[in-house]
N, C-alpha and C positions, 0 to 999 in steps of 0.2 A: 504494500500499500504506499503510495507516494505521499511525501510530506505536504501539508497545505501551503500554498503560496503566501509568502510574506508580504503584508501590506506595504506599500511604497509611500514614504513621506517626502515631499518636496519642501526643502528649506530654502526660502528667499531672504537672504540676509548678507549684507556686505561685510560683516565682521567675521574674520577668518576664525577667531577664538570661539565665537558662538557657534559657528557651523561645526567646528571640530568637537566641541562639547556635546551638541545635539547628535552628531553622528555616533559618539561613543555611547551616549544614554540610550538612543533609540535602537541602534544595531544590537545592543545587549538586551533589548527587550523585545526582539522579534520583528523589527522593521528593516526594510530596505530603504537606502537614502539616496536622494538625488539633491543636487545643490545648485544654486544660482546666486550670483553676487549682485545682480541688477534686476530692476523690474522687468525690462524687456526680455532679458534672458529667462527669467522665471516664467513669463507668459508663453514664450516660445517652447520651453521644456514641458509645460503643462499641456500644451497642444499636441506636441509630438508624442509624448508618452504620458497620458493622463494618470496622475497619481491617485492614491486613495485619500490622501489629506495633504493640506498645505499648511506650513508654519511660516507666516509672513511678517517681516519687520516693516515698520512704517517709514523709518528713516533711510531711504535707499538713495544711492547717489545720482541716479537718472530721473527718477520720477517718485512721487509720494506713494507710499503703500496703499493709501485709500484709492488712488487712481488704478493701481494694480488690481486691487480687489473689484473695482467696478468693471474693469476690462474682463476679468475672469468670470464675473457674473453675467456678462453678455452671452455666455454660451456654456458655462459649466456650473454644476451644482456641487462640486467637490467641497468637503468640509474644510473651512479655512480658520485657523487659529492665529490671531494676531499676537506677536510676542514682541514687545517694544519697551523703551525706557519711558515713553510718554504715558504719564499717569493723570493728565487732565480729563475732567468729565467730558468736555466737548470732543476730545479726541476719541474717547471710548464710544460716545454717541454716534459720531461720524463713521466710525468703522463698522459698528453693529448695524447702523441704518443702511450701510452700503453693502451688507450681505455676509459680514463676519459671523462665524458661529460662536466664537468665544474671544475673550480679550485678556491677556496675561501680561503683567508688567515685569521688566527686568529690575533687579535679580529675581530669579525664579527658583522654586523647589522642583527638582526632577519628578518627584513623586506626585506633586500636584499636576504638573504638565502631563504626565502619563495618563492619569485619572481623566483629565479634560479631553485628551485625545480619544480615549476610549468612549467617553460620552458622545463626542462629536461623530464618531464612527457609527455608533448605535443609532443616532438620529439621521444619519445620512440618507439621502434619497437613493433608492436602488437603481434608478435609470442610469446608464452609462453617459458620460459627457461626450458629445460630439462637437468638435469645433469647425468642421467643414460640412456645409449643407449643399446638397446637389439635387437638382431637378431638371431632367432633360440636359440641355447644353449649358444651363446656368450653374455656376458654382460660386458660393458665398463662403469665404474663409472668415469665420467670426472672430477667431483669435487674431489673424493678420490684418483684418479689416480690408480685405481685397475682394473684388468682384470680377469674375470672369465669365464671358459668354462666347461660345464657340472657341474656347481656349484663348481668347484675347481679353486682356484686362479692360475693364470699363470704368471710367473716372466718374465718381459720384460726389456731389457736395456732401457736407456733413449732414445736413437735414435729409437729403435723399437717402443717405446711407442709414440714418436712424429710422427712417420710414421702412425701408427695405428689411432691416433687422427685425423690427417688430412684426412684419409679415411672415418672415422666416420662422421666427420663434413661435408663431401661432398658425403655421401652414395648415390649411384645410378648414380653418375656423373662421367663421363670420366675425369681423370686428366691426362695431358700431362707429359711426363718425365721431361721437364724443370720446369713446375709448381711444381711438387713434390720435385725435387732437390732444387729449389729456397726456398720453404717454410720450408723444413726440415733442409737442409745443408747450405742454404744461396746463395746469387746471384753469388758468385764466383765458385759455383760447378754446374752450369746448364749443363755442358757437361759431367760430371762425372757419366754416366749412370751405370757404373759397381758398384758404391756404392748402387745405387737403386736396382740393381739385387741381390746383396748379402743380403741386409736387407729384401727384399721382400721374398727371399728364407727362411730367419729365421722365418718371420712371418707365412708363410705358414706351416712350420714345426711344429710351436707351436700351430697354431689355426685352421688349416684345418683338416678334417677328413681323407683326402687322399691328401697329398701335391703334389703328381703327377698329380691329377685331381682336381684342386682347384675349390671350389664352392663359396668362399667369394672373394678372390683376383683374379679377372679375367684380363687377358691380352687383351688389344685392340691393335692388331698387328700394328706396325709402329707409333702408337700414344701415348700409355701410358697404364694406369691401371684403373679398375673400381671396386669399392667395392659393391658387390651385396648384399644388405641388403634384408632380408626376413620378 
């Protein structure tokens, strides 16, 4: 009978000493370890080989840890434990509101860390994380924030991409006008349906084979829109 696979923990921290300490602690307690010293490297590693959990520092050299967390949550539900020297209440709130599963301040006890990792794993969503969405000839890399059609990169504005990402995350589901406006533009724009019409027209022009007869971005009369994934 083969031994069960060890869970993989991805440590995103620019401090070599912390990574070394976590490696010793976690490997001796049944984990495999992957490491990243920057936010971009951590996002890339999480996309290439999805870990079972992430330990994330907030003070990274290239981007704030909360920004890394938000990027991960665009496509992944992996448990994320924030491990940082920041102990202000507003930092904790920002991290938890952005999708962190737990928040631990340095210095930390290894026993407490291991216990919180176990809790996060127990509560983890069972569905695997997929960073690349494909539908026909359309490919959306949610980790890399790139869009390709017929194997050619398509340039989208930030708002166009946010709108596409929302459709991809809810592929096959009808989204109401208000839902879309609230998620992409914010709660103060729920009545601004002309924004939605303009940007959906842009997406159809860039991604549909025949924008006049859409096959991807379908209109649900009087309700909203549905992204028809194939």
